[in-house]
TIRO-2110 file (N, C-alpha, C; in Angstrom, 1 decimal):
// TIRO-2110
114.1, 175.8, 97.5, N, 1, A
114.7, 176.0, 96.2, CA, 1, A
116.2, 176.3, 96.3, C, 1, A
117.1, 175.8, 95.4, N, 2, A
118.5, 176.0, 95.5, CA, 2, A
119.1, 176.4, 94.1, C, 2, A
120.2, 177.1, 94.1, N, 3, A
120.9, 177.5, 92.9, CA, 3, A
122.3, 177.0, 93.0, C, 3, A
122.7, 176.3, 91.9, N, 4, A
124.1, 175.7, 92.0, CA, 4, A
124.7, 175.8, 90.6, C, 4, A
126.1, 175.7, 90.6, N, 5, A
126.8, 175.6, 89.3, CA, 5, A
127.4, 174.3, 89.2, C, 5, A
127.3, 173.7, 88.0, N, 6, A
127.8, 172.3, 87.8, CA, 6, A
128.1, 172.1, 86.3, C, 6, A
129.3, 171.7, 86.0, N, 7, A
129.6, 171.4, 84.6, CA, 7, A
129.0, 170.1, 84.2, C, 7, A
128.8, 169.2, 85.2, N, 8, A
128.3, 167.9, 84.9, CA, 8, A
126.8, 167.9, 84.6, C, 8, A
126.0, 168.8, 85.3, N, 9, A
124.6, 168.8, 85.1, CA, 9, A
124.2, 170.2, 84.5, C, 9, A
125.1, 170.7, 83.6, N, 10, A
124.8, 172.0, 83.0, CA, 10, A
123.5, 171.9, 82.1, C, 10, A
122.7, 172.9, 82.3, N, 11, A
121.4, 173.0, 81.6, CA, 11, A
120.5, 171.8, 81.7, C, 11, A
120.6, 171.1, 82.9, N, 12, A
119.8, 169.9, 83.1, CA, 12, A
118.3, 170.4, 83.4, C, 12, A
117.4, 169.8, 82.7, N, 13, A
116.0, 170.0, 82.9, CA, 13, A
115.3, 168.7, 83.1, C, 13, A
114.9, 168.4, 84.4, N, 14, A
114.4, 167.1, 84.7, CA, 14, A
113.6, 167.1, 86.0, C, 14, A
112.6, 166.2, 86.1, N, 15, A
111.9, 166.0, 87.4, CA, 15, A
112.2, 164.6, 87.8, C, 15, A
112.6, 164.4, 89.1, N, 16, A
112.8, 163.1, 89.6, CA, 16, A
112.2, 163.1, 91.0, C, 16, A
111.2, 162.2, 91.2, N, 17, A
110.5, 162.2, 92.5, CA, 17, A
109.9, 163.5, 92.8, C, 17, A
110.2, 164.1, 93.9, N, 18, A
109.6, 165.4, 94.3, CA, 18, A
110.6, 166.6, 94.0, C, 18, A
111.6, 166.3, 93.2, N, 19, A
112.6, 167.4, 92.9, CA, 19, A
112.6, 167.7, 91.4, C, 19, A
112.6, 169.0, 91.1, N, 20, A
112.6, 169.4, 89.7, CA, 20, A
113.8, 170.3, 89.5, C, 20, A
114.6, 170.1, 88.4, N, 21, A
115.7, 171.0, 88.0, CA, 21, A
115.4, 171.7, 86.7, C, 21, A
115.9, 172.9, 86.6, N, 22, A
115.7, 173.7, 85.4, CA, 22, A
116.7, 174.9, 85.4, C, 22, A
116.7, 175.5, 84.2, N, 23, A
117.6, 176.7, 84.1, CA, 23, A
116.8, 177.9, 84.0, C, 23, A
117.2, 179.0, 84.7, N, 24, A
116.5, 180.2, 84.7, CA, 24, A
117.5, 181.4, 84.9, C, 24, A
117.5, 182.3, 83.9, N, 25, A
118.5, 183.4, 84.0, CA, 25, A
119.9, 182.9, 84.0, C, 25, A
120.2, 181.8, 83.3, N, 26, A
121.5, 181.3, 83.2, CA, 26, A
122.0, 180.5, 84.4, C, 26, A
121.1, 180.3, 85.3, N, 27, A
121.5, 179.6, 86.6, CA, 27, A
120.7, 178.3, 86.6, C, 27, A
121.4, 177.3, 87.2, N, 28, A
120.7, 176.0, 87.4, CA, 28, A
119.9, 176.1, 88.7, C, 28, A
118.6, 175.8, 88.6, N, 29, A
117.7, 175.8, 89.8, CA, 29, A
117.2, 174.5, 90.2, C, 29, A
117.2, 174.2, 91.5, N, 30, A
116.6, 173.0, 92.0, CA, 30, A
115.5, 173.4, 92.9, C, 30, A
114.3, 172.8, 92.6, N, 31, A
113.1, 173.1, 93.4, CA, 31, A
112.4, 171.8, 93.9, C, 31, A
112.0, 171.8, 95.1, N, 32, A
111.3, 170.7, 95.6, CA, 32, A
109.8, 170.9, 95.4, C, 32, A
109.1, 169.9, 94.9, N, 33, A
107.7, 170.0, 94.6, CA, 33, A
106.9, 170.1, 95.9, C, 33, A
105.9, 170.8, 95.9, N, 34, A
105.0, 170.8, 97.1, CA, 34, A
104.2, 169.5, 97.1, C, 34, A
104.0, 169.0, 98.3, N, 35, A
103.3, 167.7, 98.4, CA, 35, A
102.4, 167.8, 99.7, C, 35, A
101.2, 167.2, 99.5, N, 36, A
100.3, 167.1, 100.6, CA, 36, A
100.0, 165.7, 100.9, C, 36, A
100.0, 165.3, 102.2, N, 37, A
99.7, 163.9, 102.5, CA, 37, A
98.4, 163.9, 103.3, C, 37, A
97.5, 163.2, 102.8, N, 38, A
96.2, 163.1, 103.5, CA, 38, A
96.3, 162.1, 104.7, C, 38, A
95.7, 162.5, 105.8, N, 39, A
95.7, 161.7, 107.0, CA, 39, A
94.9, 160.4, 106.7, C, 39, A
95.4, 159.3, 107.1, N, 40, A
94.6, 158.1, 107.0, CA, 40, A
93.4, 158.1, 107.9, C, 40, A
92.3, 157.6, 107.3, N, 41, A
91.1, 157.5, 108.1, CA, 41, A
91.2, 156.4, 109.1, C, 41, A
90.8, 156.6, 110.4, N, 42, A
90.7, 155.6, 111.4, CA, 42, A
89.6, 154.6, 111.0, C, 42, A
89.7, 153.4, 111.6, N, 43, A
88.7, 152.4, 111.4, CA, 43, A
87.3, 152.9, 111.8, C, 43, A
87.3, 153.7, 112.9, N, 44, A
86.0, 154.2, 113.3, CA, 44, A
85.4, 155.2, 112.3, C, 44, A
86.3, 156.1, 111.7, N, 45, A
85.9, 157.0, 110.7, CA, 45, A
85.4, 156.3, 109.5, C, 45, A
86.1, 155.2, 109.1, N, 46, A
85.7, 154.5, 107.9, CA, 46, A
84.3, 153.8, 108.1, C, 46, A
84.1, 153.3, 109.3, N, 47, A
82.8, 152.7, 109.6, CA, 47, A
81.7, 153.7, 109.6, C, 47, A
82.0, 154.9, 110.1, N, 48, A
81.0, 156.0, 110.1, CA, 48, A
80.7, 156.4, 108.7, C, 48, A
81.7, 156.5, 107.9, N, 49, A
81.5, 156.9, 106.5, CA, 49, A
80.6, 155.8, 105.7, C, 49, A
80.9, 154.6, 106.0, N, 50, A
80.1, 153.5, 105.4, CA, 50, A
78.7, 153.5, 105.8, C, 50, A
78.4, 153.8, 107.1, N, 51, A
77.0, 153.9, 107.5, CA, 51, A
76.3, 155.1, 106.8, C, 51, A
77.0, 156.2, 106.7, N, 52, A
76.3, 157.4, 106.1, CA, 52, A
76.1, 157.1, 104.6, C, 52, A
77.0, 156.4, 104.0, N, 53, A
76.8, 156.1, 102.6, CA, 53, A
75.6, 155.1, 102.4, C, 53, A
75.4, 154.2, 103.3, N, 54, A
74.3, 153.3, 103.3, CA, 54, A
73.0, 154.1, 103.4, C, 54, A
72.9, 155.0, 104.4, N, 55, A
71.7, 155.8, 104.6, CA, 55, A
71.4, 156.6, 103.3, C, 55, A
72.4, 157.2, 102.7, N, 56, A
72.2, 157.9, 101.4, CA, 56, A
71.6, 157.0, 100.3, C, 56, A
72.1, 155.8, 100.3, N, 57, A
71.7, 154.8, 99.3, CA, 57, A
70.3, 154.4, 99.4, C, 57, A
69.8, 154.3, 100.7, N, 58, A
68.5, 153.7, 100.9, CA, 58, A
67.4, 154.8, 101.1, C, 58, A
67.9, 156.1, 101.2, N, 59, A
67.0, 157.2, 101.5, CA, 59, A
65.8, 157.2, 100.5, C, 59, A
66.0, 156.9, 99.3, N, 60, A
64.9, 157.0, 98.3, CA, 60, A
63.8, 156.0, 98.6, C, 60, A
64.2, 154.8, 99.2, N, 61, A
63.2, 153.8, 99.5, CA, 61, A
62.2, 154.3, 100.6, C, 61, A
62.7, 155.1, 101.5, N, 62, A
62.0, 155.5, 102.7, CA, 62, A
61.5, 157.0, 102.7, C, 62, A
62.0, 157.8, 101.8, N, 63, A
61.7, 159.2, 101.8, CA, 63, A
60.3, 159.6, 102.0, C, 63, A
59.4, 159.0, 101.3, N, 64, A
58.0, 159.4, 101.4, CA, 64, A
57.3, 159.0, 102.7, C, 64, A
57.9, 158.0, 103.4, N, 65, A
57.4, 157.6, 104.7, CA, 65, A
57.8, 158.4, 105.9, C, 65, A
59.0, 159.0, 105.7, N, 66, A
59.6, 159.6, 106.9, CA, 66, A
58.9, 160.9, 107.5, C, 66, A
58.3, 161.8, 106.7, N, 67, A
57.7, 162.9, 107.3, CA, 67, A
56.6, 162.5, 108.2, C, 67, A
55.8, 161.5, 107.9, N, 68, A
54.7, 161.0, 108.8, CA, 68, A
55.3, 160.3, 110.0, C, 68, A
56.4, 159.5, 109.8, N, 69, A
56.9, 158.8, 110.9, CA, 69, A
57.7, 159.6, 111.9, C, 69, A
58.3, 160.7, 111.4, N, 70, A
59.1, 161.6, 112.2, CA, 70, A
58.5, 162.9, 112.5, C, 70, A
57.1, 162.9, 112.3, N, 71, A
56.3, 164.1, 112.7, CA, 71, A
56.8, 165.4, 112.2, C, 71, A
57.0, 165.5, 110.9, N, 72, A
57.4, 166.8, 110.3, CA, 72, A
56.9, 166.9, 108.9, C, 72, A
56.8, 168.1, 108.4, N, 73, A
56.4, 168.4, 107.0, CA, 73, A
57.6, 168.7, 106.1, C, 73, A
58.8, 168.8, 106.8, N, 74, A
60.0, 169.1, 106.1, CA, 74, A
60.8, 167.9, 105.7, C, 74, A
61.1, 167.7, 104.5, N, 75, A
62.0, 166.5, 104.1, CA, 75, A
63.4, 166.7, 104.7, C, 75, A
63.9, 167.9, 104.8, N, 76, A
65.2, 168.1, 105.4, CA, 76, A
65.2, 167.6, 106.8, C, 76, A
64.2, 168.0, 107.6, N, 77, A
64.1, 167.6, 109.0, CA, 77, A
63.9, 166.1, 109.0, C, 77, A
63.1, 165.6, 108.1, N, 78, A
62.9, 164.1, 108.1, CA, 78, A
64.2, 163.4, 107.9, C, 78, A
65.0, 163.9, 106.9, N, 79, A
66.3, 163.3, 106.7, CA, 79, A
67.2, 163.3, 107.9, C, 79, A
67.3, 164.4, 108.6, N, 80, A
68.1, 164.5, 109.7, CA, 80, A
67.7, 163.5, 110.8, C, 80, A
66.4, 163.4, 111.0, N, 81, A
65.9, 162.5, 112.0, CA, 81, A
66.0, 161.0, 111.6, C, 81, A
65.9, 160.8, 110.3, N, 82, A
66.1, 159.5, 109.8, CA, 82, A
67.6, 159.0, 110.0, C, 82, A
68.5, 159.9, 109.8, N, 83, A
69.9, 159.6, 110.1, CA, 83, A
70.2, 159.4, 111.5, C, 83, A
69.6, 160.3, 112.4, N, 84, A
69.8, 160.1, 113.8, CA, 84, A
69.3, 158.8, 114.3, C, 84, A
68.2, 158.3, 113.8, N, 85, A
67.5, 157.1, 114.2, CA, 85, A
68.2, 155.9, 113.7, C, 85, A
68.9, 156.0, 112.6, N, 86, A
69.4, 154.8, 111.9, CA, 86, A
71.0, 154.6, 111.8, C, 86, A
71.7, 155.7, 112.1, N, 87, A
73.1, 155.7, 111.9, CA, 87, A
73.8, 154.5, 112.5, C, 87, A
73.5, 154.2, 113.7, N, 88, A
74.2, 153.1, 114.5, CA, 88, A
73.4, 151.8, 114.4, C, 88, A
72.4, 151.6, 113.6, N, 89, A
71.7, 150.4, 113.6, CA, 89, A
72.4, 149.3, 112.9, C, 89, A
72.1, 148.0, 113.3, N, 90, A
72.8, 146.9, 112.8, CA, 90, A
72.6, 146.8, 111.3, C, 90, A
73.6, 146.5, 110.5, N, 91, A
73.5, 146.3, 109.1, CA, 91, A
73.9, 147.5, 108.3, C, 91, A
74.0, 148.7, 108.9, N, 92, A
74.3, 149.9, 108.2, CA, 92, A
75.7, 149.9, 107.7, C, 92, A
76.6, 149.4, 108.5, N, 93, A
78.1, 149.4, 108.1, CA, 93, A
78.3, 148.5, 106.9, C, 93, A
77.6, 147.4, 106.8, N, 94, A
77.8, 146.5, 105.7, CA, 94, A
76.8, 146.7, 104.5, C, 94, A
76.1, 147.9, 104.6, N, 95, A
75.3, 148.3, 103.4, CA, 95, A
74.0, 147.5, 103.3, C, 95, A
73.4, 147.0, 104.4, N, 96, A
72.2, 146.2, 104.4, CA, 96, A
72.3, 145.1, 103.4, C, 96, A
73.5, 144.4, 103.4, N, 97, A
73.8, 143.3, 102.4, CA, 97, A
72.9, 142.1, 102.6, C, 97, A
72.3, 141.9, 103.8, N, 98, A
71.4, 140.8, 104.0, CA, 98, A
70.0, 141.4, 104.0, C, 98, A
69.0, 140.7, 103.3, N, 99, A
67.7, 141.2, 103.3, CA, 99, A
67.1, 141.5, 104.6, C, 99, A
67.4, 140.6, 105.6, N, 100, A
66.8, 140.7, 107.0, CA, 100, A
67.3, 142.0, 107.6, C, 100, A
68.4, 142.6, 107.1, N, 101, A
68.9, 143.9, 107.7, CA, 101, A
67.9, 145.0, 107.5, C, 101, A
67.0, 144.9, 106.5, N, 102, A
66.1, 146.0, 106.2, CA, 102, A
65.1, 146.1, 107.3, C, 102, A
64.8, 145.0, 108.1, N, 103, A
63.9, 145.1, 109.2, CA, 103, A
64.4, 146.0, 110.3, C, 103, A
65.7, 146.2, 110.4, N, 104, A
66.3, 147.0, 111.4, CA, 104, A
66.2, 148.5, 111.1, C, 104, A
65.8, 148.9, 109.9, N, 105, A
65.7, 150.3, 109.6, CA, 105, A
64.5, 150.9, 110.3, C, 105, A
64.7, 152.1, 110.9, N, 106, A
63.6, 152.8, 111.6, CA, 106, A
63.0, 153.8, 110.7, C, 106, A
61.6, 153.8, 110.6, N, 107, A
60.9, 154.8, 109.9, CA, 107, A
60.1, 155.7, 110.8, C, 107, A
60.2, 155.5, 112.1, N, 108, A
59.6, 156.4, 113.1, CA, 108, A
60.4, 156.2, 114.4, C, 108, A
60.4, 157.3, 115.2, N, 109, A
61.1, 157.2, 116.5, CA, 109, A
60.5, 158.2, 117.4, C, 109, A
60.2, 157.6, 118.6, N, 110, A
59.5, 158.5, 119.6, CA, 110, A
59.3, 157.8, 120.9, C, 110, A
58.7, 158.5, 121.9, N, 111, A
58.5, 157.9, 123.2, CA, 111, A
57.3, 157.0, 123.5, C, 111, A
56.4, 156.9, 122.5, N, 112, A
55.2, 156.1, 122.7, CA, 112, A
55.5, 154.6, 122.8, C, 112, A
54.7, 153.9, 123.4, N, 113, A
54.9, 152.4, 123.5, CA, 113, A
54.6, 151.8, 122.1, C, 113, A
55.5, 150.9, 121.6, N, 114, A
55.2, 150.3, 120.3, CA, 114, A
53.9, 149.5, 120.3, C, 114, A
53.2, 149.4, 119.2, N, 115, A
51.9, 148.7, 119.2, CA, 115, A
52.1, 147.1, 119.2, C, 115, A
51.1, 146.4, 119.5, N, 116, A
51.1, 144.9, 119.4, CA, 116, A
50.6, 144.6, 118.0, C, 116, A
51.5, 144.6, 117.0, N, 117, A
51.1, 144.6, 115.6, CA, 117, A
51.9, 143.5, 114.9, C, 117, A
51.2, 142.8, 114.0, N, 118, A
51.9, 141.8, 113.1, CA, 118, A
51.5, 142.1, 111.7, C, 118, A
52.2, 141.5, 110.7, N, 119, A
51.9, 141.7, 109.3, CA, 119, A
52.3, 140.5, 108.5, C, 119, A
51.5, 140.2, 107.5, N, 120, A
51.8, 139.0, 106.6, CA, 120, A
51.6, 139.4, 105.2, C, 120, A
52.6, 139.2, 104.3, N, 121, A
52.5, 139.5, 102.9, CA, 121, A
52.1, 138.2, 102.2, C, 121, A
51.1, 138.3, 101.3, N, 122, A
50.6, 137.2, 100.5, CA, 122, A
51.0, 137.5, 99.1, C, 122, A
52.0, 136.8, 98.6, N, 123, A
52.5, 137.1, 97.2, CA, 123, A
51.5, 136.7, 96.1, C, 123, A
50.7, 135.7, 96.4, N, 124, A
49.7, 135.2, 95.4, CA, 124, A
48.5, 136.2, 95.2, C, 124, A
48.0, 136.7, 96.4, N, 125, A
46.9, 137.6, 96.3, CA, 125, A
47.4, 139.1, 96.2, C, 125, A
48.7, 139.3, 96.4, N, 126, A
49.3, 140.6, 96.4, CA, 126, A
48.6, 141.5, 97.4, C, 126, A
48.6, 141.0, 98.6, N, 127, A
48.0, 141.8, 99.7, CA, 127, A
48.9, 141.7, 101.0, C, 127, A
48.7, 142.6, 101.9, N, 128, A
49.3, 142.6, 103.2, CA, 128, A
48.2, 142.6, 104.2, C, 128, A
48.2, 141.6, 105.2, N, 129, A
47.2, 141.6, 106.3, CA, 129, A
47.9, 142.0, 107.6, C, 129, A
47.4, 143.1, 108.1, N, 130, A
47.9, 143.6, 109.4, CA, 130, A
46.9, 143.2, 110.5, C, 130, A
47.4, 142.7, 111.6, N, 131, A
46.6, 142.4, 112.8, CA, 131, A
47.2, 143.1, 114.0, C, 131, A
46.3, 143.6, 114.9, N, 132, A
46.8, 144.2, 116.1, CA, 132, A
45.9, 143.9, 117.3, C, 132, A
46.5, 144.0, 118.5, N, 133, A
45.8, 143.7, 119.7, CA, 133, A
45.6, 144.9, 120.5, C, 133, A
44.5, 144.9, 121.3, N, 134, A
44.2, 146.0, 122.1, CA, 134, A
45.2, 146.2, 123.2, C, 134, A
45.5, 147.4, 123.6, N, 135, A
46.5, 147.7, 124.6, CA, 135, A
45.8, 148.6, 125.7, C, 135, A
45.9, 148.2, 127.0, N, 136, A
45.3, 149.0, 128.0, CA, 136, A
46.0, 150.4, 128.2, C, 136, A
45.3, 151.4, 128.6, N, 137, A
45.9, 152.7, 128.8, CA, 137, A
47.0, 152.6, 129.9, C, 137, A
48.1, 153.3, 129.6, N, 138, A
49.2, 153.4, 130.5, CA, 138, A
50.0, 154.6, 130.1, C, 138, A
51.0, 155.0, 130.8, N, 139, A
51.8, 156.2, 130.3, CA, 139, A
52.4, 155.9, 128.9, C, 139, A
52.3, 156.8, 128.0, N, 140, A
52.8, 156.7, 126.6, CA, 140, A
52.0, 155.7, 125.8, C, 140, A
50.8, 155.4, 126.2, N, 141, A
50.0, 154.4, 125.5, CA, 141, A
48.5, 154.6, 125.9, C, 141, A
47.7, 155.2, 125.0, N, 142, A
46.3, 155.4, 125.2, CA, 142, A
45.5, 154.9, 124.0, C, 142, A
44.2, 154.6, 124.3, N, 143, A
43.4, 154.0, 123.3, CA, 143, A
43.2, 154.8, 122.0, C, 143, A
43.4, 156.1, 122.1, N, 144, A
43.2, 156.9, 120.9, CA, 144, A
44.4, 157.0, 120.0, C, 144, A
45.5, 156.4, 120.5, N, 145, A
46.7, 156.4, 119.6, CA, 145, A
46.4, 155.7, 118.3, C, 145, A
46.9, 156.2, 117.2, N, 146, A
46.6, 155.7, 115.9, CA, 146, A
47.7, 154.7, 115.5, C, 146, A
47.4, 153.7, 114.7, N, 147, A
48.3, 152.7, 114.3, CA, 147, A
48.6, 152.8, 112.8, C, 147, A
49.8, 152.7, 112.4, N, 148, A
50.2, 152.8, 111.0, CA, 148, A
51.0, 151.6, 110.5, C, 148, A
50.7, 151.2, 109.3, N, 149, A
51.5, 150.2, 108.6, CA, 149, A
52.1, 150.7, 107.3, C, 149, A
53.3, 150.2, 107.0, N, 150, A
53.9, 150.7, 105.8, CA, 150, A
54.7, 149.6, 105.1, C, 150, A
54.9, 149.7, 103.8, N, 151, A
55.6, 148.7, 103.0, CA, 151, A
56.6, 149.5, 102.0, C, 151, A
57.8, 148.9, 101.8, N, 152, A
58.7, 149.4, 100.8, CA, 152, A
59.0, 148.3, 99.8, C, 152, A
59.2, 148.7, 98.6, N, 153, A
59.6, 147.8, 97.5, CA, 153, A
61.1, 148.0, 97.4, C, 153, A
61.9, 147.1, 98.1, N, 154, A
63.3, 147.3, 98.3, CA, 154, A
64.1, 147.6, 97.1, C, 154, A
64.8, 148.7, 97.1, N, 155, A
65.7, 149.0, 96.0, CA, 155, A
64.9, 149.7, 94.8, C, 155, A
63.6, 149.9, 94.9, N, 156, A
62.9, 150.5, 93.8, CA, 156, A
62.3, 151.9, 94.1, C, 156, A
62.6, 152.4, 95.2, N, 157, A
62.2, 153.8, 95.7, CA, 157, A
60.7, 153.9, 95.7, C, 157, A
60.0, 152.8, 95.9, N, 158, A
58.5, 152.9, 96.0, CA, 158, A
58.1, 152.5, 97.4, C, 158, A
57.1, 153.1, 97.9, N, 159, A
56.6, 152.8, 99.3, CA, 159, A
55.1, 153.2, 99.4, C, 159, A
54.5, 152.8, 100.5, N, 160, A
53.1, 153.1, 100.8, CA, 160, A
52.9, 152.9, 102.3, C, 160, A
52.0, 153.8, 102.8, N, 161, A
51.6, 153.6, 104.2, CA, 161, A
50.1, 153.7, 104.3, C, 161, A
49.6, 153.1, 105.4, N, 162, A
48.1, 153.1, 105.7, CA, 162, A
47.9, 153.4, 107.2, C, 162, A
46.8, 154.1, 107.5, N, 163, A
46.4, 154.2, 108.9, CA, 163, A
45.5, 153.1, 109.1, C, 163, A
45.8, 152.3, 110.1, N, 164, A
45.1, 151.0, 110.3, CA, 164, A
43.9, 151.1, 111.3, C, 164, A
44.1, 151.8, 112.4, N, 165, A
43.1, 151.8, 113.5, CA, 165, A
43.7, 152.4, 114.7, C, 165, A
43.1, 152.1, 115.9, N, 166, A
43.7, 152.6, 117.1, CA, 166, A
44.0, 151.4, 118.1, C, 166, A
44.6, 151.8, 119.2, N, 167, A
45.0, 150.8, 120.2, CA, 167, A
43.8, 150.3, 121.0, C, 167, A
42.6, 151.0, 121.0, N, 168, A
41.6, 150.7, 121.9, CA, 168, A
40.9, 149.4, 121.6, C, 168, A
41.0, 148.8, 120.4, N, 169, A
40.4, 147.6, 120.0, CA, 169, A
41.3, 146.7, 119.2, C, 169, A
41.0, 145.4, 119.3, N, 170, A
41.7, 144.4, 118.4, CA, 170, A
41.2, 144.8, 117.0, C, 170, A
42.1, 144.4, 116.1, N, 171, A
41.7, 144.8, 114.7, CA, 171, A
42.5, 144.0, 113.7, C, 171, A
42.0, 144.0, 112.4, N, 172, A
42.6, 143.4, 111.3, CA, 172, A
42.3, 144.2, 110.1, C, 172, A
43.3, 144.3, 109.2, N, 173, A
43.1, 145.1, 107.9, CA, 173, A
43.9, 144.5, 106.8, C, 173, A
43.3, 144.2, 105.7, N, 174, A
44.0, 143.7, 104.6, CA, 174, A
44.0, 144.7, 103.5, C, 174, A
45.2, 145.0, 103.0, N, 175, A
45.4, 146.1, 102.0, CA, 175, A
46.1, 145.5, 100.7, C, 175, A
45.7, 146.1, 99.5, N, 176, A
46.4, 145.6, 98.3, CA, 176, A
47.8, 146.2, 98.2, C, 176, A
48.7, 145.4, 97.7, N, 177, A
50.0, 146.0, 97.3, CA, 177, A
49.9, 147.0, 96.2, C, 177, A
50.7, 148.0, 96.2, N, 178, A
50.6, 149.0, 95.1, CA, 178, A
50.9, 148.3, 93.7, C, 178, A
50.2, 148.6, 92.7, N, 179, A
50.3, 148.0, 91.4, CA, 179, A
51.7, 148.2, 90.8, C, 179, A
52.3, 149.3, 91.1, N, 180, A
53.6, 149.6, 90.4, CA, 180, A
54.8, 149.0, 91.1, C, 180, A
54.5, 148.2, 92.2, N, 181, A
55.6, 147.5, 92.9, CA, 181, A
56.2, 146.4, 92.0, C, 181, A
57.5, 146.3, 92.0, N, 182, A
58.2, 145.2, 91.3, CA, 182, A
58.0, 143.9, 92.0, C, 182, A
57.9, 144.0, 93.4, N, 183, A
57.6, 142.8, 94.3, CA, 183, A
58.7, 141.7, 94.2, C, 183, A
60.0, 142.1, 94.1, N, 184, A
61.0, 141.2, 94.2, CA, 184, A
61.5, 141.0, 95.7, C, 184, A
61.6, 142.1, 96.4, N, 185, A
61.8, 142.1, 97.8, CA, 185, A
61.0, 143.2, 98.5, C, 185, A
60.3, 142.9, 99.6, N, 186, A
59.5, 143.9, 100.2, CA, 186, A
59.7, 143.8, 101.7, C, 186, A
59.6, 144.9, 102.4, N, 187, A
59.7, 145.0, 103.9, CA, 187, A
58.5, 145.8, 104.4, C, 187, A
58.0, 145.3, 105.5, N, 188, A
56.8, 145.9, 106.1, CA, 188, A
57.1, 146.4, 107.5, C, 188, A
56.6, 147.5, 107.9, N, 189, A
56.8, 148.2, 109.2, CA, 189, A
55.5, 148.7, 109.8, C, 189, A
55.6, 149.0, 111.1, N, 190, A
54.4, 149.5, 111.8, CA, 190, A
54.9, 150.4, 113.0, C, 190, A
54.0, 151.3, 113.4, N, 191, A
54.3, 152.1, 114.5, CA, 191, A
53.0, 152.8, 115.0, C, 191, A
53.0, 153.4, 116.2, N, 192, A
51.9, 154.1, 116.7, CA, 192, A
52.2, 155.6, 116.8, C, 192, A
51.1, 156.4, 116.7, N, 193, A
51.2, 157.8, 116.7, CA, 193, A
50.0, 158.4, 117.5, C, 193, A
50.3, 159.4, 118.3, N, 194, A
49.2, 160.0, 119.1, CA, 194, A
48.2, 160.7, 118.2, C, 194, A
47.0, 161.0, 118.8, N, 195, A
45.9, 161.5, 118.0, CA, 195, A
46.3, 162.9, 117.5, C, 195, A
47.1, 163.7, 118.2, N, 196, A
47.5, 165.0, 117.8, CA, 196, A
48.5, 165.0, 116.7, C, 196, A
49.1, 163.8, 116.4, N, 197, A
50.1, 163.7, 115.4, CA, 197, A
51.5, 164.3, 115.7, C, 197, A
51.8, 164.4, 117.0, N, 198, A
53.0, 165.1, 117.4, CA, 198, A
54.0, 164.1, 118.0, C, 198, A
53.6, 162.9, 118.3, N, 199, A
54.6, 161.9, 118.9, CA, 199, A
54.3, 160.6, 118.3, C, 199, A
55.3, 159.8, 118.2, N, 200, A
55.2, 158.4, 117.7, CA, 200, A
55.9, 157.4, 118.6, C, 200, A
55.7, 156.1, 118.3, N, 201, A
56.5, 155.1, 119.0, CA, 201, A
57.7, 154.9, 118.0, C, 201, A
58.7, 154.1, 118.5, N, 202, A
59.7, 153.5, 117.6, CA, 202, A
59.0, 152.6, 116.6, C, 202, A
59.5, 152.5, 115.4, N, 203, A
58.8, 151.6, 114.5, CA, 203, A
59.3, 150.2, 114.7, C, 203, A
58.5, 149.3, 114.2, N, 204, A
58.8, 147.8, 114.2, CA, 204, A
59.0, 147.3, 112.8, C, 204, A
60.0, 146.5, 112.6, N, 205, A
60.1, 145.8, 111.4, CA, 205, A
59.3, 144.5, 111.5, C, 205, A
58.2, 144.4, 110.7, N, 206, A
57.2, 143.4, 110.8, CA, 206, A
57.4, 142.1, 109.9, C, 206, A
57.7, 142.4, 108.7, N, 207, A
57.8, 141.2, 107.8, CA, 207, A
58.7, 141.5, 106.6, C, 207, A
59.3, 140.5, 106.1, N, 208, A
60.2, 140.5, 104.9, CA, 208, A
59.6, 139.5, 103.9, C, 208, A
59.6, 139.9, 102.6, N, 209, A
59.1, 139.0, 101.6, CA, 209, A
60.1, 139.0, 100.5, C, 209, A
60.6, 137.8, 100.0, N, 210, A
61.5, 137.7, 98.8, CA, 210, A
60.8, 136.8, 97.8, C, 210, A
60.8, 137.2, 96.6, N, 211, A
60.3, 136.4, 95.5, CA, 211, A
61.1, 135.1, 95.4, C, 211, A
60.4, 134.0, 95.2, N, 212, A
61.0, 132.6, 95.1, CA, 212, A
61.9, 132.2, 96.3, C, 212, A
61.6, 132.8, 97.4, N, 213, A
62.3, 132.4, 98.6, CA, 213, A
61.4, 131.5, 99.4, C, 213, A
62.0, 130.4, 100.0, N, 214, A
61.3, 129.4, 100.8, CA, 214, A
60.8, 130.0, 102.1, C, 214, A
61.7, 130.9, 102.6, N, 215, A
61.4, 131.5, 103.9, CA, 215, A
61.1, 133.0, 103.7, C, 215, A
59.8, 133.3, 103.4, N, 216, A
59.5, 134.7, 103.0, CA, 216, A
59.0, 135.6, 104.1, C, 216, A
58.6, 135.0, 105.2, N, 217, A
57.9, 135.8, 106.2, CA, 217, A
58.7, 135.9, 107.5, C, 217, A
58.9, 137.1, 108.0, N, 218, A
59.4, 137.3, 109.4, CA, 218, A
58.5, 138.3, 110.0, C, 218, A
57.6, 137.8, 110.9, N, 219, A
56.6, 138.7, 111.4, CA, 219, A
56.6, 138.7, 112.9, C, 219, A
56.4, 139.8, 113.6, N, 220, A
56.5, 139.8, 115.0, CA, 220, A
55.6, 140.9, 115.6, C, 220, A
55.2, 140.7, 116.9, N, 221, A
54.5, 141.8, 117.6, CA, 221, A
55.4, 142.1, 118.8, C, 221, A
55.4, 143.3, 119.2, N, 222, A
56.4, 143.7, 120.3, CA, 222, A
55.7, 144.7, 121.2, C, 222, A
56.0, 144.6, 122.5, N, 223, A
55.6, 145.6, 123.4, CA, 223, A
56.6, 145.7, 124.6, C, 223, A
56.9, 146.8, 125.1, N, 224, A
57.8, 147.0, 126.1, CA, 224, A
57.2, 146.7, 127.5, C, 224, A
END
């Protein structure tokens, strides 16, 4: 702040840029405005922010699946584990802009061996057929491990999961799609969980289905 006497600028009251002039007590006052400059975000910070925004945007699609997949009864804990499992996954930075990116989303994370599991969506019969192969006992993989399949109605916050069977036998199970699904785009996942319900495998993205798409299925089985 400054005080000055000037016949040229007598009783001047004006703001220019970050400077304000006014009269107080018969004196001409000049005061600089307070200004705050925000630090620019680095590219890494912007990418991290984009990833977090994507996870917030898709959380509704997966919310009902995550307590089972991340072995908790708390939605808050499920959210934290969902973020930890997915923050750095491919597609998060660009907002899952490609339908195939949805297969990269993890709905379960753990030390068990992933199951040998495939899935196929039939848009005409409105069903999903899961098939799995027997896996011999080994560390982090025993016959009593339970197998789960899940489907989401992309962008509609609807989802469903089923317990399919166990690792000890080959198997097949066909389930109806939920009636309230819009069925424009769907993604199917699977994972294994121990009998006690305390540990899981990492989830697998099994199949993608798009209405009126020529290439609707992407299905796979995986084992480490």
